[in-house]
C-alpha positions in Angstrom: 123.3 209.4 170.5 124.7 207.8 167.3 128.4 207.0 167.8 129.0 206.0 164.2 131.6 208.2 162.5 132.6 208.0 158.8 136.0 209.1 157.6 135.5 208.6 153.8 132.6 208.0 151.4 132.3 207.7 147.6 129.4 207.6 145.1 129.4 205.5 142.0 126.7 205.6 139.3 125.7 202.4 137.4 123.7 202.3 134.2 121.0 200.1 135.7 120.1 197.9 138.7 121.0 194.9 136.6 124.5 196.3 135.9 125.0 196.8 139.7 123.8 193.3 140.5 126.0 191.8 137.7 129.0 193.6 139.3 128.2 192.1 142.7 128.0 188.6 141.2 131.1 188.9 139.0 133.8 186.5 140.2 136.7 189.0 139.6 134.8 191.6 141.7 134.1 189.1 144.4 137.7 188.2 144.7 138.9 191.9 144.7 136.3 193.0 147.3 137.9 190.7 149.9 140.9 193.0 149.9 138.7 196.1 150.5 136.9 194.4 153.3 140.1 193.3 154.9 141.5 196.9 154.7 138.8 198.6 156.6 137.2 198.1 160.0 133.6 198.6 158.7 132.0 199.5 155.4 128.5 199.9 153.8 127.3 199.4 150.3 124.1 201.4 149.9 122.0 201.4 146.8 120.4 204.9 146.3 118.4 206.6 143.6 118.4 210.3 142.7 115.3 212.4 143.8 113.8 215.2 141.9 115.4 218.6 142.7 113.4 221.0 144.8 113.0 224.7 144.0 115.0 225.7 147.1 117.6 224.1 149.4 116.1 221.4 151.6 112.8 221.3 149.5 111.8 218.1 147.9 109.4 218.1 144.9 
């Protein structure tokens, strides 16, 4: 059984993969992210892409 529990999540959209990578490499972001990491026990940064919508709930085109 998976014991991992999440209490909050957010989704952000970036104009391109390059923009996302540029953010990760930005010195100001890298300094600020230290505070986020210190404030939480654990976190994930997941890169996702939208999928085509299906005709019905749970259906993937």
